[in-house]
VEXLUM-421416 format. One record per residue (C-alpha): residue number from 1; residue in one letter; x negated, y, z negated. Coordinates in Angstrom, 2 decimals, decimal comma, padded with zeros to 5 digits, m for minus. Layout:
<nodes>
+-----+------+---------+---------+---------+
! seq ! type !    east !   north !      up !
+-----+------+---------+---------+---------+
! NUM !    a !       X !       Y !       Z !
...
+-----+------+---------+---------+---------+
</nodes>
This chain:
<nodes>
+-----+------+---------+---------+---------+
! seq ! type !    east !   north !      up !
+-----+------+---------+---------+---------+
!   1 !    m ! m091,26 !  125,54 ! m097,76 !
!   2 !    k ! m093,06 !  123,65 ! m100,46 !
!   3 !    e ! m096,60 !  124,07 ! m101,04 !
!   4 !    e ! m096,77 !  120,12 ! m101,09 !
!   5 !    f ! m095,93 !  120,29 ! m097,23 !
!   6 !    l ! m098,98 !  122,16 ! m096,59 !
!   7 !    h ! m101,01 !  119,74 ! m098,62 !
!   8 !    f ! m099,64 !  117,15 ! m096,42 !
!   9 !    i ! m100,51 !  118,96 ! m093,18 !
!  10 !    w ! m104,04 !  119,52 ! m094,36 !
!  11 !    e ! m104,82 !  116,08 ! m095,69 !
!  12 !    y ! m103,74 !  114,16 ! m092,71 !
!  13 !    s ! m105,25 !  116,97 ! m090,25 !
!  14 !    l ! m101,98 !  117,63 ! m088,73 !
!  15 !    f ! m103,24 !  121,12 ! m087,52 !
!  16 !    d ! m104,58 !  122,49 ! m084,50 !
!  17 !    s ! m108,26 !  122,10 ! m085,17 !
!  18 !    s ! m109,62 !  123,62 ! m081,97 !
!  19 !    n ! m110,96 !  127,02 ! m082,31 !
!  20 !    l ! m110,35 !  127,30 ! m086,02 !
!  21 !    v ! m111,33 !  131,02 ! m087,16 !
!  22 !    a ! m111,33 !  132,28 ! m090,48 !
!  23 !    v ! m109,47 !  135,51 ! m091,28 !
!  24 !    s ! m112,98 !  137,24 ! m091,44 !
!  25 !    g ! m113,65 !  136,02 ! m087,84 !
!  26 !    e ! m116,03 !  133,37 ! m088,70 !
!  27 !    k ! m115,76 !  130,13 ! m086,60 !
!  28 !    i ! m114,63 !  127,01 ! m088,83 !
!  29 !    e ! m115,43 !  123,21 ! m088,03 !
!  30 !    i ! m113,61 !  120,87 ! m090,37 !
!  31 !    i ! m115,81 !  117,78 ! m090,95 !
!  32 !    a ! m114,15 !  116,29 ! m094,16 !
!  33 !    v ! m110,65 !  117,63 ! m095,43 !
!  34 !    g ! m111,76 !  116,62 ! m098,98 !
!  35 !    q ! m109,86 !  114,00 ! m101,53 !
!  36 !    h ! m106,33 !  115,17 ! m102,66 !
!  37 !    n ! m106,32 !  116,10 ! m106,10 !
!  38 !    t ! m103,07 !  115,70 ! m107,81 !
!  39 !    n ! m104,25 !  116,81 ! m111,57 !
!  40 !    a ! m105,41 !  120,05 ! m112,66 !
!  41 !    g ! m108,02 !  122,31 ! m110,68 !
!  42 !    p ! m108,27 !  122,65 ! m106,54 !
!  43 !    d ! m106,18 !  120,80 ! m104,59 !
!  44 !    f ! m108,84 !  119,06 ! m102,63 !
!  45 !    f ! m112,27 !  117,73 ! m103,75 !
!  46 !    n ! m115,36 !  117,31 ! m102,02 !
!  47 !    a ! m114,56 !  118,71 ! m098,56 !
!  48 !    k ! m117,21 !  119,45 ! m096,08 !
!  49 !    i ! m116,56 !  122,38 ! m093,83 !
!  50 !    k ! m119,05 !  124,61 ! m091,58 !
!  51 !    i ! m118,21 !  128,19 ! m092,06 !
!  52 !    g ! m120,28 !  130,07 ! m089,21 !
!  53 !    d ! m123,73 !  128,40 ! m089,15 !
!  54 !    t ! m123,68 !  127,16 ! m092,79 !
!  55 !    l ! m122,29 !  123,69 ! m093,81 !
!  56 !    w ! m120,52 !  123,78 ! m097,18 !
!  57 !    v ! m119,77 !  120,95 ! m099,46 !
!  58 !    g ! m117,01 !  121,84 ! m102,00 !
!  59 !    n ! m113,44 !  122,27 ! m102,89 !
!  60 !    v ! m110,49 !  123,52 ! m101,07 !
!  61 !    e ! m107,39 !  125,35 ! m102,39 !
!  62 !    v ! m104,16 !  125,30 ! m100,59 !
!  63 !    h ! m101,43 !  128,09 ! m100,86 !
!  64 !    l ! m098,33 !  129,28 ! m098,90 !
!  65 !    r ! m099,35 !  132,69 ! m099,20 !
!  66 !    s ! m103,06 !  133,99 ! m099,87 !
!  67 !    s ! m101,76 !  136,08 ! m102,75 !
!  68 !    d ! m100,54 !  133,05 ! m104,69 !
!  69 !    w ! m104,42 !  132,95 ! m105,59 !
!  70 !    k ! m103,91 !  135,77 ! m108,06 !
!  71 !    r ! m100,32 !  134,82 ! m108,81 !
!  72 !    h ! m101,83 !  131,59 ! m110,24 !
!  73 !    e ! m104,73 !  133,29 ! m111,97 !
!  74 !    h ! m107,21 !  131,31 ! m110,25 !
!  75 !    s ! m109,89 !  134,12 ! m110,58 !
!  76 !    e ! m109,93 !  133,77 ! m114,29 !
!  77 !    n ! m110,54 !  129,85 ! m114,04 !
!  78 !    k ! m114,11 !  128,82 ! m113,58 !
!  79 !    a ! m112,79 !  125,49 ! m112,03 !
!  80 !    y ! m112,04 !  127,44 ! m108,91 !
!  81 !    d ! m115,55 !  129,23 ! m108,66 !
!  82 !    n ! m116,62 !  126,31 ! m106,34 !
!  83 !    v ! m113,84 !  126,72 ! m103,88 !
!  84 !    i ! m115,32 !  127,06 ! m100,42 !
!  85 !    l ! m112,31 !  127,55 ! m098,31 !
!  86 !    h ! m108,69 !  128,96 ! m098,89 !
!  87 !    v ! m106,24 !  127,55 ! m096,74 !
!  88 !    v ! m102,59 !  129,25 ! m096,30 !
!  89 !    k ! m099,80 !  129,48 ! m094,05 !
!  90 !    e ! m099,51 !  133,47 ! m094,51 !
!  91 !    n ! m102,63 !  135,95 ! m095,31 !
!  92 !    d ! m100,84 !  138,56 ! m097,10 !
!  93 !    s ! m103,84 !  139,52 ! m099,31 !
!  94 !    p ! m107,61 !  139,32 ! m099,24 !
!  95 !    i ! m109,23 !  137,27 ! m102,04 !
!  96 !    i ! m112,37 !  138,50 ! m103,78 !
!  97 !    r ! m114,53 !  136,17 ! m105,64 !
!  98 !    a ! m115,91 !  137,08 ! m109,42 !
!  99 !    n ! m119,31 !  137,61 ! m107,50 !
! 100 !    g ! m117,78 !  140,19 ! m105,29 !
! 101 !    e ! m117,88 !  138,04 ! m102,11 !
! 102 !    l ! m114,53 !  137,62 ! m099,78 !
! 103 !    l ! m113,28 !  134,06 ! m100,23 !
! 104 !    p ! m113,19 !  132,49 ! m096,59 !
! 105 !    t ! m109,47 !  132,12 ! m095,83 !
! 106 !    l ! m107,82 !  130,07 ! m092,86 !
! 107 !    v ! m104,38 !  130,30 ! m091,74 !
! 108 !    l ! m103,24 !  126,90 ! m090,89 !
! 109 !    h ! m101,24 !  126,57 ! m087,37 !
! 110 !    y ! m099,32 !  123,38 ! m086,74 !
! 111 !    n ! m096,50 !  121,90 ! m084,73 !
! 112 !    s ! m093,28 !  123,51 ! m086,06 !
! 113 !    d ! m091,20 !  120,28 ! m085,22 !
! 114 !    i ! m092,98 !  118,37 ! m088,18 !
! 115 !    e ! m091,54 !  121,34 ! m090,57 !
! 116 !    k ! m088,19 !  120,81 ! m089,01 !
! 117 !    h ! m088,08 !  117,21 ! m089,58 !
! 118 !    y ! m089,41 !  117,53 ! m093,06 !
! 119 !    e ! m086,60 !  120,04 ! m093,75 !
! 120 !    a ! m084,25 !  117,49 ! m092,13 !
! 121 !    l ! m085,24 !  114,81 ! m094,77 !
! 122 !    l ! m084,98 !  117,32 ! m097,44 !
! 123 !    q ! m081,47 !  118,20 ! m096,68 !
! 124 !    s ! m080,43 !  114,63 ! m095,64 !
! 125 !    t ! m077,25 !  113,34 ! m097,79 !
! 126 !    s ! m077,78 !  109,62 ! m096,81 !
! 127 !    w ! m078,35 !  107,15 ! m099,14 !
! 128 !    i ! m082,26 !  107,37 ! m098,43 !
! 129 !    a ! m083,43 !  110,53 ! m096,19 !
! 130 !    c ! m084,90 !  108,33 ! m093,48 !
! 131 !    e ! m082,02 !  106,20 ! m093,49 !
! 132 !    k ! m081,71 !  106,36 ! m089,64 !
! 133 !    k ! m085,48 !  106,31 ! m088,86 !
! 134 !    i ! m086,94 !  103,75 ! m090,99 !
! 135 !    a ! m086,61 !  100,96 ! m088,54 !
! 136 !    n ! m089,25 !  102,87 ! m086,46 !
! 137 !    i ! m091,94 !  102,10 ! m088,91 !
! 138 !    e ! m093,98 !  099,32 ! m088,22 !
! 139 !    l ! m093,41 !  096,37 ! m090,36 !
! 140 !    f ! m096,91 !  095,89 ! m091,32 !
! 141 !    r ! m097,21 !  099,25 ! m092,68 !
! 142 !    v ! m093,73 !  099,15 ! m094,84 !
! 143 !    k ! m095,05 !  095,81 ! m096,47 !
! 144 !    h ! m098,55 !  097,10 ! m097,18 !
! 145 !    f ! m096,76 !  100,04 ! m098,81 !
! 146 !    l ! m094,37 !  098,05 ! m100,62 !
! 147 !    s ! m097,37 !  096,11 ! m102,18 !
! 148 !    r ! m098,62 !  098,99 ! m103,54 !
! 149 !    l ! m095,48 !  100,03 ! m105,03 !
! 150 !    l ! m094,85 !  096,66 ! m106,65 !
! 151 !    v ! m098,30 !  097,31 ! m108,60 !
! 152 !    e ! m097,13 !  100,53 ! m109,32 !
! 153 !    r ! m093,92 !  099,45 ! m110,76 !
! 154 !    l ! m095,76 !  096,79 ! m112,91 !
! 155 !    e ! m098,03 !  099,48 ! m114,20 !
! 156 !    r ! m095,10 !  101,45 ! m115,31 !
! 157 !    k ! m093,65 !  098,59 ! m116,90 !
! 158 !    a ! m096,99 !  097,87 ! m118,65 !
! 159 !    q ! m097,07 !  101,33 ! m120,04 !
! 160 !    q ! m093,53 !  100,56 ! m121,51 !
! 161 !    i ! m094,82 !  097,48 ! m123,04 !
! 162 !    y ! m097,99 !  099,42 ! m124,47 !
! 163 !    d ! m095,50 !  102,24 ! m125,92 !
! 164 !    v ! m093,60 !  099,29 ! m127,77 !
! 165 !    l ! m096,98 !  098,09 ! m128,94 !
! 166 !    q ! m097,61 !  101,22 ! m130,57 !
! 167 !    t ! m094,57 !  100,77 ! m132,81 !
! 168 !    t ! m095,52 !  097,42 ! m133,75 !
! 169 !    h ! m099,27 !  098,18 ! m134,70 !
! 170 !    n ! m100,37 !  096,41 ! m131,85 !
! 171 !    d ! m098,66 !  093,03 ! m132,62 !
! 172 !    w ! m098,30 !  091,52 ! m129,14 !
! 173 !    r ! m095,97 !  088,81 ! m130,77 !
! 174 !    e ! m093,61 !  091,17 ! m132,48 !
! 175 !    a ! m093,41 !  093,42 ! m129,28 !
! 176 !    f ! m092,48 !  090,41 ! m127,13 !
! 177 !    y ! m089,65 !  089,52 ! m129,40 !
! 178 !    q ! m088,24 !  092,95 ! m129,32 !
! 179 !    l ! m088,41 !  093,12 ! m125,49 !
! 180 !    l ! m086,85 !  089,44 ! m125,46 !
! 181 !    f ! m084,06 !  090,71 ! m127,56 !
! 182 !    r ! m083,40 !  093,60 ! m125,16 !
! 183 !    s ! m083,46 !  091,58 ! m121,98 !
! 184 !    f ! m080,46 !  089,60 ! m123,50 !
! 185 !    g ! m078,53 !  093,06 ! m123,39 !
! 186 !    f ! m078,68 !  092,79 ! m119,43 !
! 187 !    g ! m078,48 !  096,55 ! m119,21 !
! 188 !    v ! m075,25 !  097,42 ! m120,95 !
! 189 !    n ! m076,17 !  096,16 ! m124,62 !
! 190 !    a ! m079,89 !  096,62 ! m123,96 !
! 191 !    l ! m080,28 !  099,28 ! m126,83 !
! 192 !    p ! m078,11 !  097,54 ! m129,48 !
! 193 !    f ! m080,19 !  094,18 ! m128,77 !
! 194 !    e ! m083,39 !  096,20 ! m129,22 !
! 195 !    l ! m081,99 !  097,54 ! m132,51 !
! 196 !    l ! m081,09 !  094,12 ! m133,66 !
! 197 !    a ! m084,64 !  092,89 ! m132,96 !
! 198 !    k ! m085,87 !  095,81 ! m135,28 !
! 199 !    h ! m083,46 !  094,58 ! m137,88 !
! 200 !    i ! m084,79 !  090,88 ! m138,05 !
! 201 !    p ! m088,05 !  090,29 ! m139,56 !
! 202 !    l ! m090,21 !  087,72 ! m137,57 !
! 203 !    a ! m091,05 !  085,92 ! m140,61 !
! 204 !    a ! m087,24 !  085,20 ! m140,93 !
! 205 !    i ! m087,10 !  083,75 ! m137,45 !
! 206 !    g ! m090,11 !  081,77 ! m137,78 !
! 207 !    k ! m089,01 !  079,99 ! m141,16 !
! 208 !    h ! m085,52 !  079,36 ! m140,16 !
! 209 !    r ! m085,55 !  078,60 ! m136,26 !
! 210 !    h ! m085,28 !  074,86 ! m136,99 !
! 211 !    s ! m081,73 !  075,34 ! m138,29 !
! 212 !    l ! m079,50 !  076,54 ! m135,34 !
! 213 !    i ! m076,66 !  077,38 ! m137,92 !
! 214 !    q ! m079,21 !  079,63 ! m139,92 !
! 215 !    m ! m080,53 !  081,17 ! m136,83 !
! 216 !    e ! m076,93 !  082,05 ! m135,58 !
! 217 !    a ! m076,16 !  083,33 ! m138,96 !
! 218 !    l ! m079,35 !  085,60 ! m139,06 !
! 219 !    l ! m078,65 !  087,19 ! m135,86 !
! 220 !    f ! m074,72 !  087,44 ! m136,02 !
! 221 !    g ! m075,09 !  088,85 ! m139,52 !
! 222 !    q ! m077,60 !  091,33 ! m138,55 !
! 223 !    a ! m075,59 !  092,48 ! m135,59 !
! 224 !    g ! m072,78 !  093,31 ! m138,07 !
! 225 !    f ! m070,29 !  090,74 ! m136,89 !
! 226 !    l ! m070,08 !  088,93 ! m140,26 !
! 227 !    n ! m069,22 !  092,26 ! m142,23 !
! 228 !    e ! m065,37 !  091,40 ! m141,53 !
! 229 !    e ! m063,18 !  088,78 ! m143,23 !
! 230 !    a ! m063,82 !  085,25 ! m141,44 !
! 231 !    k ! m061,21 !  084,47 ! m138,91 !
! 232 !    d ! m062,13 !  080,74 ! m138,97 !
! 233 !    e ! m064,13 !  078,07 ! m140,46 !
! 234 !    y ! m067,22 !  078,64 ! m138,20 !
! 235 !    q ! m067,38 !  082,30 ! m139,14 !
! 236 !    q ! m066,88 !  081,42 ! m142,69 !
! 237 !    s ! m070,10 !  079,13 ! m142,64 !
! 238 !    l ! m071,96 !  081,83 ! m140,81 !
! 239 !    q ! m071,16 !  084,17 ! m143,62 !
! 240 !    k ! m072,13 !  081,83 ! m146,27 !
! 241 !    e ! m075,70 !  081,18 ! m144,56 !
! 242 !    y ! m076,12 !  085,08 ! m143,99 !
! 243 !    q ! m075,63 !  085,68 ! m147,42 !
! 244 !    f ! m078,41 !  083,45 ! m148,51 !
! 245 !    l ! m080,72 !  085,08 ! m145,77 !
! 246 !    k ! m079,59 !  088,52 ! m146,73 !
! 247 !    t ! m080,79 !  088,12 ! m150,22 !
! 248 !    k ! m083,78 !  086,13 ! m149,45 !
! 249 !    f ! m085,16 !  088,81 ! m147,05 !
! 250 !    s ! m083,36 !  091,83 ! m148,41 !
! 251 !    l ! m081,56 !  092,53 ! m144,88 !
! 252 !    t ! m079,33 !  095,30 ! m144,04 !
! 253 !    a ! m076,89 !  094,79 ! m141,26 !
! 254 !    m ! m076,29 !  096,99 ! m138,05 !
! 255 !    e ! m072,63 !  098,47 ! m137,69 !
! 256 !    s ! m070,84 !  096,23 ! m135,22 !
! 257 !    h ! m069,28 !  099,15 ! m133,33 !
! 258 !    i ! m072,44 !  099,84 ! m131,33 !
! 259 !    w ! m071,95 !  096,71 ! m129,30 !
! 260 !    k ! m070,13 !  097,26 ! m126,14 !
! 261 !    f ! m067,34 !  094,96 ! m124,91 !
! 262 !    l ! m065,40 !  097,30 ! m122,42 !
! 263 !    r ! m065,62 !  096,20 ! m118,73 !
! 264 !    l ! m067,68 !  093,27 ! m119,27 !
! 265 !    r ! m066,91 !  089,99 ! m118,08 !
! 266 !    p ! m066,26 !  087,72 ! m121,10 !
! 267 !    s ! m069,31 !  085,49 ! m120,27 !
! 268 !    n ! m071,48 !  088,64 ! m120,83 !
! 269 !    f ! m069,94 !  089,65 ! m124,01 !
! 270 !    p ! m072,64 !  090,48 ! m126,75 !
! 271 !    t ! m071,20 !  087,71 ! m128,90 !
! 272 !    v ! m072,03 !  085,11 ! m126,23 !
! 273 !    r ! m075,55 !  086,49 ! m125,60 !
! 274 !    i ! m076,25 !  086,59 ! m128,99 !
! 275 !    a ! m075,23 !  082,79 ! m129,46 !
! 276 !    q ! m077,39 !  082,06 ! m126,52 !
! 277 !    l ! m080,33 !  083,91 ! m127,86 !
! 278 !    a ! m080,04 !  082,12 ! m131,10 !
! 279 !    k ! m080,19 !  078,88 ! m129,29 !
! 280 !    l ! m083,21 !  079,89 ! m127,36 !
! 281 !    l ! m085,21 !  080,86 ! m130,70 !
! 282 !    h ! m084,02 !  077,64 ! m132,05 !
! 283 !    q ! m085,32 !  075,30 ! m129,60 !
! 284 !    s ! m088,34 !  077,22 ! m128,23 !
! 285 !    e ! m091,10 !  077,02 ! m130,69 !
! 286 !    h ! m094,36 !  078,85 ! m129,88 !
! 287 !    l ! m092,50 !  080,58 ! m127,11 !
! 288 !    i ! m095,15 !  083,08 ! m126,05 !
! 289 !    d ! m097,69 !  080,23 ! m125,69 !
! 290 !    k ! m095,31 !  078,38 ! m123,49 !
! 291 !    i ! m094,83 !  081,30 ! m121,32 !
! 292 !    i ! m098,52 !  082,44 ! m121,09 !
! 293 !    n ! m099,32 !  078,74 ! m120,28 !
! 294 !    f ! m096,56 !  077,73 ! m118,04 !
! 295 !    r ! m097,54 !  075,30 ! m115,18 !
! 296 !    n ! m094,63 !  076,47 ! m112,49 !
! 297 !    i ! m091,53 !  078,56 ! m112,32 !
! 298 !    d ! m089,20 !  075,67 ! m112,67 !
! 299 !    d ! m090,66 !  075,32 ! m116,30 !
! 300 !    l ! m089,74 !  078,96 ! m117,10 !
! 301 !    i ! m086,26 !  078,87 ! m115,54 !
! 302 !    l ! m085,60 !  075,87 ! m117,65 !
! 303 !    l ! m087,08 !  077,35 ! m120,75 !
! 304 !    f ! m084,47 !  080,41 ! m120,50 !
! 305 !    t ! m081,62 !  078,30 ! m119,09 !
! 306 !    v ! m080,02 !  077,67 ! m122,70 !
! 307 !    q ! m076,47 !  076,75 ! m123,83 !
! 308 !    a ! m074,83 !  078,43 ! m126,59 !
! 309 !    s ! m073,54 !  076,19 ! m129,47 !
! 310 !    e ! m070,53 !  073,92 ! m129,09 !
! 311 !    y ! m068,11 !  076,61 ! m130,91 !
! 312 !    w ! m068,76 !  079,09 ! m128,00 !
! 313 !    d ! m067,33 !  076,41 ! m125,58 !
! 314 !    t ! m063,87 !  077,58 ! m126,35 !
! 315 !    h ! m064,53 !  081,12 ! m127,76 !
! 316 !    y ! m065,88 !  084,51 ! m126,63 !
! 317 !    t ! m065,35 !  086,23 ! m129,72 !
! 318 !    f ! m064,85 !  085,08 ! m133,18 !
! 319 !    g ! m061,51 !  083,53 ! m134,01 !
! 320 !    k ! m059,91 !  083,89 ! m130,53 !
! 321 !    i ! m059,66 !  080,35 ! m128,70 !
! 322 !    s ! m060,20 !  080,53 ! m125,01 !
! 323 !    r ! m060,20 !  077,88 ! m122,07 !
! 324 !    k ! m062,99 !  075,52 ! m122,58 !
! 325 !    s ! m066,47 !  076,48 ! m120,75 !
! 326 !    t ! m069,95 !  075,98 ! m121,74 !
! 327 !    k ! m071,53 !  079,41 ! m122,23 !
! 328 !    t ! m074,97 !  078,68 ! m120,51 !
! 329 !    i ! m077,55 !  081,28 ! m119,36 !
! 330 !    g ! m077,27 !  080,64 ! m115,56 !
! 331 !    q ! m080,32 !  080,17 ! m113,17 !
! 332 !    s ! m079,90 !  083,88 ! m111,72 !
! 333 !    s ! m079,59 !  085,40 ! m115,20 !
! 334 !    a ! m082,77 !  083,33 ! m116,11 !
! 335 !    q ! m084,43 !  084,57 ! m113,06 !
! 336 !    r ! m083,51 !  088,17 ! m113,96 !
! 337 !    i ! m085,04 !  087,74 ! m117,33 !
! 338 !    i ! m088,38 !  086,40 ! m115,61 !
! 339 !    a ! m088,52 !  089,16 ! m113,36 !
! 340 !    n ! m087,81 !  091,93 ! m115,84 !
! 341 !    l ! m089,61 !  090,62 ! m118,94 !
! 342 !    i ! m091,79 !  087,85 ! m118,43 !
! 343 !    v ! m093,60 !  089,25 ! m115,26 !
! 344 !    p ! m094,30 !  092,57 ! m116,92 !
! 345 !    y ! m095,45 !  090,99 ! m120,22 !
! 346 !    l ! m097,85 !  088,93 ! m118,49 !
! 347 !    f ! m099,12 !  091,61 ! m116,33 !
! 348 !    a ! m099,58 !  094,17 ! m119,38 !
! 349 !    f ! m101,30 !  091,36 ! m121,42 !
! 350 !    g ! m103,41 !  090,35 ! m118,55 !
! 351 !    r ! m104,49 !  094,10 ! m118,21 !
! 352 !    e ! m105,22 !  094,20 ! m121,97 !
! 353 !    q ! m107,22 !  091,07 ! m121,90 !
! 354 !    a ! m109,14 !  091,84 ! m118,78 !
! 355 !    d ! m107,63 !  088,64 ! m117,35 !
! 356 !    e ! m107,16 !  089,06 ! m113,62 !
! 357 !    k ! m106,19 !  085,56 ! m113,33 !
! 358 !    l ! m102,99 !  086,24 ! m115,72 !
! 359 !    c ! m102,12 !  089,37 ! m113,83 !
! 360 !    d ! m102,16 !  087,54 ! m110,44 !
! 361 !    k ! m099,92 !  084,79 ! m112,08 !
! 362 !    a ! m097,26 !  087,51 ! m112,81 !
! 363 !    i ! m097,35 !  088,55 ! m109,48 !
! 364 !    e ! m097,12 !  085,11 ! m108,08 !
! 365 !    l ! m093,90 !  084,58 ! m110,14 !
! 366 !    l ! m092,32 !  087,36 ! m108,19 !
! 367 !    e ! m093,29 !  085,78 ! m104,84 !
! 368 !    a ! m091,57 !  082,53 ! m106,08 !
! 369 !    l ! m088,37 !  084,24 ! m107,52 !
! 370 !    p ! m085,62 !  084,90 ! m104,68 !
! 371 !    p ! m084,82 !  088,50 ! m104,37 !
! 372 !    e ! m082,59 !  090,22 ! m106,72 !
! 373 !    k ! m079,08 !  091,06 ! m105,74 !
! 374 !    n ! m077,75 !  094,67 ! m107,29 !
! 375 !    q ! m076,50 !  097,71 ! m105,86 !
! 376 !    i ! m079,82 !  098,92 ! m104,50 !
! 377 !    t ! m081,01 !  095,85 ! m102,83 !
! 378 !    n ! m077,49 !  095,66 ! m101,12 !
! 379 !    h ! m077,95 !  099,12 ! m099,84 !
! 380 !    w ! m081,40 !  098,33 ! m098,47 !
! 381 !    a ! m079,81 !  095,27 ! m097,10 !
! 382 !    a ! m076,97 !  097,39 ! m095,40 !
! 383 !    i ! m079,64 !  099,40 ! m093,58 !
! 384 !    g ! m081,58 !  096,47 ! m092,31 !
! 385 !    i ! m084,30 !  095,84 ! m094,84 !
! 386 !    h ! m083,85 !  092,26 ! m096,14 !
! 387 !    p ! m086,52 !  091,70 ! m099,17 !
! 388 !    e ! m087,64 !  087,85 ! m098,80 !
! 389 !    n ! m088,44 !  087,47 ! m102,63 !
! 390 !    a ! m088,39 !  089,33 ! m105,88 !
! 391 !    f ! m091,77 !  090,81 ! m105,06 !
! 392 !    y ! m090,30 !  092,87 ! m102,25 !
! 393 !    s ! m087,14 !  093,59 ! m103,95 !
! 394 !    q ! m088,71 !  094,83 ! m107,06 !
! 395 !    a ! m090,91 !  097,05 ! m104,78 !
! 396 !    l ! m087,76 !  098,26 ! m102,89 !
! 397 !    i ! m086,30 !  099,17 ! m106,28 !
! 398 !    q ! m089,31 !  101,13 ! m107,18 !
! 399 !    l ! m089,31 !  102,76 ! m103,63 !
! 400 !    k ! m085,66 !  104,08 ! m103,94 !
! 401 !    t ! m085,81 !  105,33 ! m107,73 !
! 402 !    t ! m089,24 !  106,86 ! m107,63 !
! 403 !    y ! m089,63 !  108,24 ! m104,10 !
! 404 !    c ! m086,07 !  108,31 ! m102,41 !
! 405 !    e ! m084,09 !  109,80 ! m105,05 !
! 406 !    k ! m086,65 !  112,58 ! m105,80 !
! 407 !    k ! m087,09 !  113,15 ! m102,02 !
! 408 !    e ! m090,86 !  112,69 ! m102,43 !
! 409 !    c ! m091,19 !  111,88 ! m098,75 !
! 410 !    l ! m094,48 !  113,38 ! m098,54 !
! 411 !    e ! m096,10 !  110,98 ! m101,16 !
! 412 !    c ! m094,15 !  107,85 ! m099,23 !
! 413 !    t ! m096,00 !  106,09 ! m096,61 !
! 414 !    i ! m092,82 !  105,46 ! m094,77 !
! 415 !    g ! m091,89 !  109,07 ! m094,80 !
! 416 !    a ! m095,37 !  110,23 ! m094,08 !
! 417 !    g ! m095,60 !  107,95 ! m091,22 !
! 418 !    l ! m092,38 !  109,52 ! m089,77 !
! 419 !    l ! m093,64 !  112,96 ! m089,93 !
! 420 !    k ! m096,85 !  112,07 ! m088,47 !
! 421 !    a ! m095,27 !  110,70 ! m085,53 !
! 422 !    e ! m093,82 !  114,00 ! m084,86 !
! 423 !    q ! m097,33 !  115,39 ! m084,20 !
+-----+------+---------+---------+---------+
</nodes>
């Protein structure tokens, strides 16, 4: 058994509270189990417990065995001096306080079925441990928990943005462009795109964004695609522009071999994505201001629905002609960028500026976006959970990756609800 399971039993009072008696023989009455502490120190703060005729207010420590107190060296830690009750599954050793007094100890008794069901969850090989029982949870409770998970996911993504900010000396504009470039990698090429952003000075983008050919030359050149011998007139013209920019800004190009093409649909080739990104940078002056001050989601979708230049209508890579098709960021891809870049950025910026309206705006964006279609959301749909918008699909992704995959059933409202139902 894990100690966390005993924490769960204590926190939700899933034990027989009638005729509680300490190991020493004193009657115990639990008035408040206390607040669960997930950081260093005793497991529960500010509990209220009557032991004998005395009402105690203090902390509670929970162990599988009473001897764990010694094994964890709590006797040498002053943070445990105000523990008023030691809760254990097995009393195998008396614990003496530093002042020589016996620490009150309670052996916890509970319905063994709860433990059996918890073990079943831990040993489950299903896609999620509670796959066969999740339909039994009240929908309102599930949605309330998912709302909490969505905020949890946004806070995690916001922290990732703050980490990027540390590398940009708290420059929100530069951080945004690094994140924007990364988002155009759509997972597979996220890291190469992030490196590309770090290889391009913002000053170069700002001074040359009005010329599409120069913007393409800057991006393709720094990505390493202009180091080879030109295959056609278009690539030759990019090389000419790039040599000028390279000298002007003292640029050093990346190696082109880091870009991934294998097993990608041609429309997702990094060359196509770079061309689309160049077009976005070319036609979107004051991009961050437009994002922060957008009026409705359609404005944002239109902003990111960009089409690569005419050359790419008949190419996926340099020098190789293909059947004509416009290379446009589709609506679904634009929505994906909004959900995974714009929403977290607005949320993080809102938190930094103490602007709750901006945070709410970020969440409202997710509510307006359709649910994402990916491997995780497809699995949820297969077991009967259909998110109605991106708000809930993002929350379900958080649930799967943070709780289900780690079998954190005790920390999950859904898992905890199933276990409490066995009481």
